[in-house]
LUMNU-181339 format. One record per residue: residue number from 0; chain; x, y, z of N, C-alpha, C in turn. Coordinates in nm, 4 decimals. Example, Ala and Ser with C-alpha at 12.3 -4.5 7.8 and 13.67 -1.06 7.14 Angstrom:
BEGIN
0,A,1.3190,-0.5690,0.7800,1.2300,-0.4500,0.7800,1.3200,-0.3300,0.7800;
1,A,1.2850,-0.2250,0.7080,1.3670,-0.1060,0.7140,1.2900,0.0030,0.7870;
end
This chain:
BEGIN
0,A,1.0450,5.0729,2.5599,1.1104,5.0896,2.4335,1.0149,5.0375,2.3352;
1,A,1.0139,5.0946,2.2117,0.9122,5.0570,2.1227,0.9676,4.9508,2.0380;
2,A,0.9002,4.8476,1.9959,0.9332,4.7390,1.9108,0.9101,4.7746,1.7654;
3,A,1.0070,4.7570,1.6845,1.0038,4.7664,1.5380,0.9184,4.6651,1.4681;
4,A,0.8279,4.6982,1.3877,0.7582,4.6214,1.3286,0.7885,4.5885,1.1593;
5,A,0.7202,4.5082,1.0987,0.7404,4.4808,0.9458,0.7497,4.6106,0.8650;
6,A,0.6628,4.6998,0.9045,0.6478,4.8287,0.8309,0.7828,4.9209,0.8376;
7,A,0.8240,4.9154,0.9725,0.9443,4.9929,0.9873,1.0598,4.9316,0.9162;
8,A,1.0618,4.8054,0.9137,1.1854,4.7298,0.8449,1.1760,4.7490,0.7036;
9,A,1.0500,4.7742,0.6265,1.0319,4.7879,0.4886,1.0770,4.9260,0.4678;
10,A,1.0431,5.0321,0.5598,1.0608,5.1635,0.5249,1.2079,5.1842,0.5323;
11,A,1.2714,5.1286,0.6224,1.4401,5.1392,0.6308,1.4968,5.0591,0.5128;
12,A,1.4352,4.9748,0.4703,1.5054,4.9040,0.3438,1.4865,4.9909,0.2309;
13,A,1.3622,5.0624,0.2241,1.3376,5.1525,0.1000,1.4228,5.2668,0.1107;
14,A,1.4589,5.3250,0.2417,1.5370,5.4422,0.2617,1.6730,5.4031,0.2098;
15,A,1.7173,5.2846,0.2425,1.8617,5.2483,0.2041,1.8805,5.2272,0.0569;
16,A,1.7799,5.1663,-0.0012,1.7904,5.1603,-0.1488,1.7831,5.2728,-0.2203;
17,A,1.6931,5.3857,-0.1640,1.7002,5.5245,-0.2275,1.8230,5.5951,-0.1952;
18,A,1.8930,5.5785,-0.1034,2.0153,5.6313,-0.0594,2.1247,5.5939,-0.1785;
19,A,2.1374,5.4626,-0.1800,2.2082,5.3897,-0.2839,2.2063,5.4447,-0.4186;
20,A,2.0653,5.4628,-0.4598,2.0344,5.5185,-0.5903,2.0919,5.6608,-0.6085;
21,A,2.0617,5.7422,-0.5023,2.1135,5.8887,-0.5022,2.2692,5.8974,-0.5086;
22,A,2.3242,5.8162,-0.4234,2.4669,5.8121,-0.4205,2.5234,5.7637,-0.5595;
23,A,2.4705,5.6780,-0.6225,2.5046,5.6270,-0.7666,2.4856,5.7382,-0.8625;
24,A,2.3771,5.8146,-0.8520,2.3796,5.9245,-0.9341,2.4783,6.0545,-0.9266;
25,A,2.4925,6.0600,-0.7942,2.5854,6.1629,-0.7526,2.7226,6.1244,-0.8042;
26,A,2.7778,6.0082,-0.7791,2.9050,5.9506,-0.8210,2.9275,5.9305,-0.9631;
27,A,2.8121,5.9174,-1.0403,2.8109,5.9134,-1.1820,2.8201,5.7617,-1.2311;
28,A,2.7753,5.6646,-1.1417,2.7704,5.5394,-1.1501,2.6317,5.4888,-1.1555;
29,A,2.5549,5.4987,-1.2464,2.4151,5.4582,-1.2537,2.4057,5.2985,-1.3000;
30,A,2.5209,5.2326,-1.2567,2.5022,5.0863,-1.3038,2.5784,5.0685,-1.4263;
31,A,2.6388,5.1792,-1.4949,2.7084,5.1377,-1.6442,2.8517,5.0824,-1.5966;
32,A,2.9183,5.0304,-1.6919,3.0415,4.9757,-1.6841,3.1372,5.0995,-1.7356;
33,A,3.2367,5.1229,-1.6641,3.3347,5.2281,-1.7167,3.4566,5.1543,-1.7977;
34,A,3.5069,5.2558,-1.8717,3.6318,5.2126,-1.9575,3.7558,5.2332,-1.8645;
35,A,3.8275,5.1403,-1.8710,3.9567,5.1442,-1.7901,4.0840,5.1413,-1.9074;
36,A,4.1599,5.2339,-1.9024,4.2663,5.2567,-1.9827,4.4088,5.2640,-1.9146;
37,A,4.5148,5.2340,-1.9837,4.6464,5.2367,-1.9262,4.6705,5.3865,-1.8556;
38,A,4.6634,5.4923,-1.9375,4.6832,5.6334,-1.8931,4.6069,5.6785,-1.7582;
39,A,4.4953,5.6212,-1.7352,4.4258,5.6841,-1.6334,4.3923,5.5695,-1.5158;
40,A,4.4649,5.4556,-1.5320,4.4413,5.3450,-1.4514,4.4456,5.3919,-1.2905;
41,A,4.5686,5.4457,-1.2479,4.5858,5.4902,-1.1173,4.4761,5.5755,-1.0567;
42,A,4.4427,5.6827,-1.1535,4.3348,5.7660,-1.1024,4.2064,5.6989,-1.0832;
43,A,4.1810,5.6126,-1.1779,4.0642,5.5262,-1.1656,4.0498,5.4259,-1.0428;
44,A,4.1474,5.3582,-0.9987,4.1376,5.2790,-0.8859,4.1431,5.3765,-0.7503;
45,A,4.1963,5.5001,-0.7599,4.1876,5.5781,-0.6579,4.0643,5.6453,-0.6188;
46,A,3.9774,5.6607,-0.7436,3.8463,5.7284,-0.7331,3.7299,5.6167,-0.7119;
47,A,3.7569,5.4856,-0.7155,3.6655,5.3825,-0.6838,3.7167,5.2804,-0.5799;
48,A,3.6667,5.2999,-0.4707,3.7234,5.2041,-0.3555,3.6802,5.0706,-0.3684;
49,A,3.5864,5.0289,-0.4390,3.5514,4.8867,-0.4651,3.5364,4.8834,-0.6220;
50,A,3.6348,4.8151,-0.6815,3.6433,4.8131,-0.8389,3.6657,4.6650,-0.8847;
51,A,3.5915,4.6298,-0.9917,3.6200,4.5030,-1.0707,3.6362,4.5426,-1.2151;
52,A,3.7634,4.5013,-1.2526,3.8013,4.5193,-1.3924,3.7866,4.4037,-1.4725;
53,A,3.7187,4.3975,-1.5733,3.7156,4.2781,-1.6885,3.8078,4.3110,-1.7781;
54,A,3.9256,4.2328,-1.7796,4.0137,4.2426,-1.8878,3.9818,4.1543,-1.9979;
55,A,3.9631,4.2011,-2.1175,3.9111,4.1286,-2.2236,3.9686,4.1657,-2.3594;
56,A,3.9188,4.1012,-2.4834,3.9509,4.1399,-2.6141,3.8529,4.1079,-2.7002;
57,A,3.8301,4.1855,-2.8206,3.7305,4.1637,-2.9097,3.7053,4.0299,-2.9611;
58,A,3.8311,3.9724,-2.9808,3.8278,3.8482,-3.0637,3.8116,3.7264,-2.9489;
59,A,3.7796,3.7312,-2.8461,3.7646,3.6374,-2.7338,3.6321,3.5957,-2.7138;
60,A,3.6030,3.4676,-2.7372,3.4554,3.4205,-2.7294,3.4141,3.4159,-2.5973;
61,A,3.5001,3.3564,-2.4998,3.4540,3.3526,-2.3623,3.4398,3.4893,-2.3005;
62,A,3.5108,3.6002,-2.3480,3.4879,3.7358,-2.3080,3.3496,3.7920,-2.3393;
63,A,3.3097,3.7490,-2.4633,3.1769,3.7896,-2.4861,3.0662,3.7163,-2.4219;
64,A,3.0939,3.6097,-2.3436,2.9921,3.5346,-2.2661,2.9834,3.6087,-2.1303;
65,A,3.1267,3.6568,-2.0963,3.1185,3.7218,-1.9551,3.0602,3.8823,-1.9738;
66,A,3.0786,3.9356,-2.0557,3.0301,4.0929,-2.0796,2.8871,4.1209,-2.0259;
67,A,2.7911,4.0466,-2.0643,2.6507,4.0613,-2.0188,2.6489,4.0419,-1.8641;
68,A,2.7135,3.9575,-1.8182,2.7183,3.9064,-1.6657,2.7804,4.0367,-1.5798;
69,A,2.8886,4.0962,-1.6380,2.9417,4.2211,-1.5820,2.8373,4.3333,-1.5821;
70,A,2.7762,4.3449,-1.6833,2.6859,4.4579,-1.7003,2.5709,4.4344,-1.6122;
71,A,2.5090,4.3095,-1.5884,2.4226,4.2941,-1.4871,2.4602,4.3175,-1.3596;
72,A,2.5807,4.2769,-1.3250,2.6439,4.2832,-1.1818,2.6560,4.4448,-1.1562;
73,A,2.6983,4.5019,-1.2673,2.7241,4.6601,-1.2505,2.6006,4.7230,-1.2006;
74,A,2.4828,4.6853,-1.2585,2.3496,4.7422,-1.2292,2.3002,4.6992,-1.0795;
75,A,2.3242,4.5572,-1.0522,2.3048,4.5083,-0.9219,2.3663,4.5631,-0.8190;
76,A,2.5143,4.6059,-0.8329,2.5863,4.6704,-0.7237,2.6123,4.8169,-0.7370;
77,A,2.5313,4.8840,-0.8157,2.5288,5.0176,-0.8518,2.5427,5.0918,-0.7237;
78,A,2.6548,5.1816,-0.7027,2.6500,5.2805,-0.5876,2.7324,5.1967,-0.4714;
79,A,2.7887,5.0816,-0.4916,2.8522,4.9971,-0.3947,2.9807,4.9596,-0.4588;
80,A,2.9840,4.8999,-0.5949,3.1032,4.8371,-0.6687,3.0923,4.9038,-0.7903;
81,A,3.2164,4.9276,-0.8306,3.2241,5.0003,-0.9755,3.2858,4.8739,-1.0626;
82,A,3.2267,4.8623,-1.1789,3.2707,4.7797,-1.2777,3.3380,4.8402,-1.3982;
83,A,3.4535,4.7993,-1.4488,3.5015,4.8474,-1.5621,3.5543,4.7416,-1.6700;
84,A,3.5829,4.7847,-1.7863,3.6279,4.6982,-1.8805,3.7545,4.7522,-1.9290;
85,A,3.8584,4.6521,-1.9509,3.9831,4.7030,-2.0026,4.0129,4.6140,-2.1357;
86,A,4.0192,4.6703,-2.2465,4.0629,4.5890,-2.3772,4.2145,4.5631,-2.3429;
87,A,4.2374,4.4360,-2.3524,4.3833,4.3941,-2.3329,4.4706,4.4360,-2.4658;
88,A,4.4110,4.4326,-2.5677,4.4975,4.4705,-2.6745,4.5236,4.6168,-2.7041;
89,A,4.4427,4.6949,-2.6429,4.4520,4.8401,-2.6558,4.5410,4.8992,-2.5181;
90,A,4.5546,4.8131,-2.4286,4.6177,4.8565,-2.2960,4.7135,4.7627,-2.2333;
91,A,4.8212,4.7492,-2.3189,4.9238,4.6459,-2.2896,4.9976,4.6717,-2.1468;
92,A,5.0198,4.7915,-2.0983,5.0655,4.8088,-1.9790,5.0073,4.7489,-1.8581;
93,A,4.8684,4.7607,-1.8452,4.7899,4.7165,-1.7371,4.7996,4.5690,-1.7484;
94,A,4.7923,4.5016,-1.8719,4.8095,4.3661,-1.8850,4.9343,4.3170,-1.8326;
95,A,5.0459,4.3810,-1.8575,5.1855,4.3393,-1.8272,5.1945,4.3704,-1.6750;
96,A,5.1385,4.4762,-1.6105,5.1537,4.4993,-1.4743,5.0915,4.3992,-1.3865;
97,A,4.9871,4.3458,-1.4363,4.9091,4.2382,-1.3596,4.9262,4.0920,-1.4258;
98,A,5.0240,4.0760,-1.4955,5.0548,3.9500,-1.5640,4.9507,3.8689,-1.6185;
99,A,4.8657,3.9380,-1.7018,4.7566,3.8864,-1.7642,4.7996,3.7698,-1.8770;
100,A,4.7795,3.6486,-1.8545,4.8145,3.5661,-1.9578,4.7076,3.4924,-2.0185;
101,A,4.5848,3.5106,-1.9575,4.4610,3.4440,-2.0268,4.3469,3.5401,-1.9943;
102,A,4.2561,3.5447,-2.0885,4.1431,3.6362,-2.0762,4.0166,3.5306,-2.1030;
103,A,3.8925,3.5814,-2.0372,3.8778,3.6896,-1.9563,3.9479,3.6783,-1.8158;
104,A,3.9954,3.7896,-1.7682,4.0459,3.7780,-1.6328,3.9654,3.9233,-1.5582;
105,A,3.9142,3.8799,-1.4374,3.8563,3.9742,-1.3708,3.9610,4.0186,-1.2531;
106,A,3.9865,4.1530,-1.2322,4.0821,4.2026,-1.1236,3.9980,4.2751,-1.0331;
107,A,4.0194,4.2222,-0.8858,3.9359,4.3092,-0.7859,4.0206,4.3907,-0.7183;
108,A,3.9706,4.5219,-0.6904,4.0596,4.6280,-0.6148,3.9628,4.6769,-0.5017;
109,A,4.0267,4.6782,-0.3847,3.9610,4.7359,-0.2627,4.0660,4.8379,-0.2277;
110,A,4.0205,4.9743,-0.2117,4.0822,5.0745,-0.1625,4.2293,5.0829,-0.2336;
111,A,4.2280,5.0646,-0.3696,4.3522,5.0702,-0.4503,4.4376,4.9491,-0.4461;
112,A,4.4023,4.8494,-0.3593,4.4833,4.7461,-0.3526,4.4213,4.6082,-0.4235;
113,A,4.5041,4.5453,-0.4893,4.4561,4.4252,-0.5746,4.4294,4.3126,-0.4834;
114,A,4.2925,4.2820,-0.4596,4.2712,4.1782,-0.3525,4.2331,4.0399,-0.4200;
115,A,4.1925,4.0289,-0.5455,4.1432,3.9111,-0.5899,4.1573,3.9081,-0.7526;
116,A,4.1502,3.7859,-0.8039,4.1478,3.7695,-0.9495,4.0677,3.6438,-0.9821;
117,A,4.0072,3.6497,-1.1014,3.9211,3.5458,-1.1430,3.9611,3.5211,-1.2958;
118,A,4.0221,3.4160,-1.3279,4.0499,3.3783,-1.4705,3.9478,3.2889,-1.5303;
119,A,3.9004,3.3124,-1.6476,3.8065,3.2336,-1.7272,3.6393,3.2986,-1.7103;
120,A,3.5771,3.2072,-1.7730,3.4365,3.2719,-1.7937,3.3454,3.1924,-1.7034;
121,A,3.3313,3.2474,-1.5691,3.2564,3.1762,-1.4668,3.1069,3.2189,-1.4830;
122,A,3.0253,3.1428,-1.4276,2.8843,3.1827,-1.4298,2.8520,3.3011,-1.3365;
123,A,2.7468,3.3553,-1.3608,2.6972,3.4892,-1.2891,2.7168,3.4627,-1.1213;
124,A,2.6507,3.3578,-1.0966,2.6476,3.3462,-0.9469,2.7753,3.3248,-0.8762;
125,A,2.8846,3.2704,-0.9507,3.0175,3.2379,-0.9044,3.0938,3.3659,-0.9149;
126,A,3.0663,3.4521,-1.0093,3.1436,3.5992,-1.0062,3.0813,3.6761,-0.8884;
127,A,2.9430,3.6815,-0.8741,2.8552,3.7627,-0.7764,2.9266,3.7171,-0.6341;
128,A,2.9450,3.5850,-0.6161,3.0059,3.5370,-0.4775,3.1383,3.5951,-0.4541;
129,A,3.2218,3.6042,-0.5538,3.3573,3.6670,-0.5431,3.3431,3.8103,-0.5233;
130,A,3.2605,3.8816,-0.5821,3.2384,4.0251,-0.5590,3.1929,4.0359,-0.4023;
131,A,3.1167,3.9632,-0.3626,3.0609,3.9734,-0.2174,3.1669,3.9401,-0.1256;
132,A,3.2473,3.8546,-0.1521,3.3574,3.7929,-0.0702,3.4559,3.9182,-0.0604;
133,A,3.4930,3.9665,-0.1767,3.5902,4.0778,-0.1874,3.5462,4.2092,-0.1268;
134,A,3.4122,4.2546,-0.1323,3.3663,4.3650,-0.0889,3.2610,4.3777,0.0307;
135,A,3.2356,4.2401,0.0715,3.1424,4.2322,0.1774,3.0123,4.2762,0.1261;
end
């Protein structure tokens, strides 16, 4: 049996990265953050098996602190986890459905099921750890 060397490991890693990039392009998720609205919420969670929704508002200072973190994580997890933003002022049904009482709130959905929630402006590494815990 032939032993795998460091070159083989590098090639495999590059193949996997390339595959994720291609999947992201095909799925239309190039690392961008999608908009989540009341009318298409059910369809959206059905189309994205791993989804994180940032519930925010324009007037919310902590929400402005979390926004660039969500954009960074969307690029980092492109092709594996979809990130969306939902303006709470424009989408009251979603806010009511998930009892949003403080923002920013991050909602985590795995295969259409609500699996986790983060309330408040956490640092990037803390949010990333929750993403990895929720979606492996």
